[in-house]
N, C-alpha and C positions, 0 to 999 in steps of 0.2 A: 137598575141600569147603571154601569159603571162609568168611570170618567172618560173612557176612550169610546164610549157608545153614545155620549151625549151629542145632541144636534149641534153642528158647528154653526157659529154666529160670528159674522165680521161686521162689527159696528164701529170701525175706525178706519181712517184713510191708509196710513202706512204702518204706524207702530201701535201696538196695544197699550192699554193702561198699566201704570207702574205702581199704583197704590199711593198711600199718604206718608206724610213725615212720621218719624219716631224720634223724639228729641233725646232719647237714651244714647243715640248713636251720634251725638254732636261731635265728640273728639274723634271717633272712628272716621266719620264722613270728612272732616277737615284734613286728617292725615292722608287718606287715600286720595283726595284732591290734590294735594301737594305732590304725591308720588306720581300720580297721573300726569301731571304737568312736565314730569322729567322723562316720560317715555320717549322711545325713539320717534322722531318726526317722520312724515311721509317722505320728505326730501332725503333724509338719512337712508331710508330703505332703498329708495330709488338710486342713490349713489352706490350703494352696494351692489344693486343689481347691475348697473353700468360699469362697475369696476373692471379694469382690464384683466385682472387675474385673481385667483384665490388670495394670494398674499395681499394685493391691494384692498380687497374686501376686508381683510383681517385688520389692516392698518386703519381703516376708516372707523374701526371700533375702539381704537386706541383712546384712552382718556376718559371713557365711559364706564358704565357698570358691566359691559360686555368685554372690556379689555382682556386680551389673552396673553399671558406671561410667555416669554420665549421658551421656557421649560415646561410648557403645558402638556406636552407629550402628543403633539400632532392632532389628527382627527379624534382619537380617543379622548385626549384631554379636553378638546373643544366640547364634545359630547358631555362629558362629566361636568364641566362648568355650566353647561345650560341645564343639566339635571339639578345641579345645586341651586341655580337661580329659581327653578321651578318649586324646589322644596322650600326655599326661602319665602316665596310669595305665599305658598299654602300655609306655612307656619305663621306668617303675618295675618292672614285671614283668620286662622284659629284664634290668634290673640285679640283680633278686633271684634269678632262675631260674637255677640252676647247670647244668641239663641243656640243652645246646644243642638236642637233637632235640625237646625238648618245645616250646621257643621256636619252632622251625620249625614244629611241627604247629599251634600256636595262630596263628602268623602266616598259615598257609593259609587261615584263615576270610576273612581280607581279600581273598586272591586270589579266592575263590569269589564274594565280594560283588562284586569289580570285574568279574568275568566275567559275572555276571548283568546288570550295567548294559551292559556292552559288547555282548553278544549281543542284548539287547532293542533297542538302537539299530540294530544291524546289520539284523535282520529287519524292523524297521519302517522301514528306509531313512532313518534319521535321522543327523546327523553323529555321529561317535564322540565328539567334543568332548573335554571335561575332566570333573572331578568324581570322578575316581578316587582312592582312598586310596593314599598312598605308604608305607603300614605294613605291606605284605605282602612276600612273597619276590621278586615281580616288580615292578620300578619301574613307577609310573603311567603315565609317559611312553611306556613300551613299548607299551602296549595298542593305541593308535592305529596305531602303525607295524606291529605284528604283524597286526592285522585288515586293515589296508589292503593288505598284501602277501598276506594268507592264508597266511602261513608260520608255522602253529601249532606247528612242531616247536621253535621257540624257547622255547615254554612248557615248564615241567616236566610230566612224564607225567600227573599227576592233572588239570592244567589242559587238556592236550590232550584228555583223556577227557571233561572237562567241556563243552568246546566242541562236540564231536561229539554228545554226548548230548543237549545243549540244542538245537543246530540241527536235529538229525534229529527230535527230539520235536516241535519246533514245526512242521516242515513236514509231518509225518504228517497233522495235523488242522487246521493253521494256527491254533492255539490258543496265545496268548502265555503262558498259565499253565503249558504244558508245558516251557517254559524253566526255571522255578523247579523243577517236578518233576524235571527231567532232572539239573539241578545238584545238588539235594537228594540225589539218588540216588548220584551220584559222591562227593559229599562225605561222605555217611554211610559208604560203603564204605571210602573213604581213611582217615577218621578212625579207624574201629574197627580196620582193619588195622594201622595205625601204633601204635595203643594196645596191641594184641596183642604186636607186634613189640617195643615198648618195656617189655613186662611190666609195665604200670602197671595195677593192679587199679582204682585210682580213675578213671583216664581211661576204662578199658572201661566201668565203670559209668556214668560221665557220657555217653558216646556212645551207649550202649544206651538209657539213659533218654531222651535226646533223640530217638532213633529212635522210641521208643513215643509220645512226645508229638506228634511230626510225624505219625504214623499216625493218632492220635486226631483232630487237626485235619483231616488229608485226608479220613478216613472220614466225618466230620460235614458238611464242605463238599461233598463229592460226593453224600452222601445228600440234603442240602438242595436241591441243583441236580439231583436225580433222575438222577444219572450213576453208573454201576457200573464204573468203569475200575480193576478190581482191580490192574492192572499198575503203578499209580501209589503202591501201598503199598510201603513199605520193609521188607527183611528185616535180621535182625540184632539186633532189639530182645529185650526180656525176654518180651514178649507174642507168641505165635505169630500169623502172618498170618491164619490161618483164623478167628480170633476176630473180627478187624477185618472180614473178608469177610462173616461171618455178620451183622454190624452193618447191612449193607445190606438185609437182608431182614426186620428186625424193627421195630416201632414205637419211637418215642422213649421211650415209657414203659417199655419193657423194657431199654433201653440200659445203665443203670446195673447192672442185675441180670446182664447179659452179663459184665460186668467185675468182679463181686463178689469174685472170687478173686484179683484182680490188685491192685496198689498204687494203681490209678487209678480205684477205685470213686467216691471223692468227687468227683474231677474231672468224671466223667460224670454223676453225680447233680445237682450244682449246675449244671454248665455246660449240660447238655441241658435242664434245667427252664427256665432263662432263654432258651435257643435256642428252645424250643417256644413260649414265651409271647411274646417279643419279636422273634422272627425276626432275632436278632442274635447274632454270635459274641463279643461283649464278654466275658462271663464265661468262656466256653471259653478265650480267649486268657489271661486273667488267672489262672484256675485252673492252666493249664499252666505259666504263668510262675511262680506261687507254688510249685508242686510242685518245679520245678528248683531255685528258690532255697532252698527247704526242704532239699533234698538238698545243696546247697553249703553250708549252715550245719551239716551234720553233721561238717564238717571241724574244728570247734571241739574235738572229742574227741581230734584229733591234737596231740601236744605240739610236734612239729617235723616238717616234711616239706614236700614240694613242694605237696601238696594244698591247704593254706591259702592258698598264694600264688596258685595257679590260681583257687581259689574266690574270693578278693578281687577279682582282675581281672575275672571274669565278674559279680560282684554289683555292682562299681563301675560297669561298663558298663551294667549294667541301671538303675542309679540315675540316670545321665546320660540314658538314653533315657526314663526316667520324667519327670525334670525337662522335658525337651524336649516330651514328650506334654502335660503339664500347662500349660506356657507356650503351647504352639500351640492348645490347646483354648480357653484363656482369651482368646487374641488374637483368635480366630474367634468368640468369644461362644457357644461351645457350651454347652448346658444343663448345669447342675451335676449333675443327677442321672445323666446319661449319663457325665460325667467320673468321678462316684462308682462307677458300675457298673463302668467299666474299671479303676479303682483297686482295686476289690474291698473286701470288708468286714474282712478280717483283717489 
């Protein structure tokens, strides 16, 4: 029985356990605690969302780490700045993380993201081109060469499995979304398996929570599209797959009740209410994001350990994505209400 086939057990109220202290990480924990205190506040993000214009939103960032120089080069310059911020936080993580195997596991996220881009270009007969991140285990320039030669054996095993799952999934129904579903499945299995091998309670909790949140999104998106492709649900989470399957057969008004005994009741209650009313997944996405960030914040109870270092990396990446989302929305003149709906109320 593999990690994704084990019986799901929920023996906690809201967030799963995060493991014990590791005093080797005393300095690293202290450093990320200081850096976390300097992250953008909720109020700062709301001010950006309510800014009257793109220029006004940019002005609100002046004086902080996201300050944009006048000669930044417009939208392209802003995007480059944000990518550099992401690179910096990943380099810091590599410096502070003493466990090489945890570094390798977190870098694999980039490999899977690059794989999504490459496979999408291949099946749609577009040039493999550029745009791949060079922060994974596989050099970015290697993607074009491997795919042109179809020599996937040059990839690590988890990436070979991702290529096969994604391409086969696509050609079964010629559905581009099956690429993401296939890679999600391989990534979930790989991450949870490695977390178990590393005996990391925190990483096991993190990846099982991510599986549950992915299943919530998948269930609701398939339900809205009136599709019942149960094989797209992922195993290995805290919540049993049968509960998600049952969600296909009930009305939206009963969805939250179905998950009442799980840690995700609030996500379904608020997210589905908005989904039914607005026919939009904005609140579902935000509720899932908030739940994951809430879990990461529980690492504040750890005095020293790899958990706060990992949590800071993921929360900082989330902050960078949020800044990108706000600036893009303002640049495109998106209605402030929609931006606030995506940003959430909490």
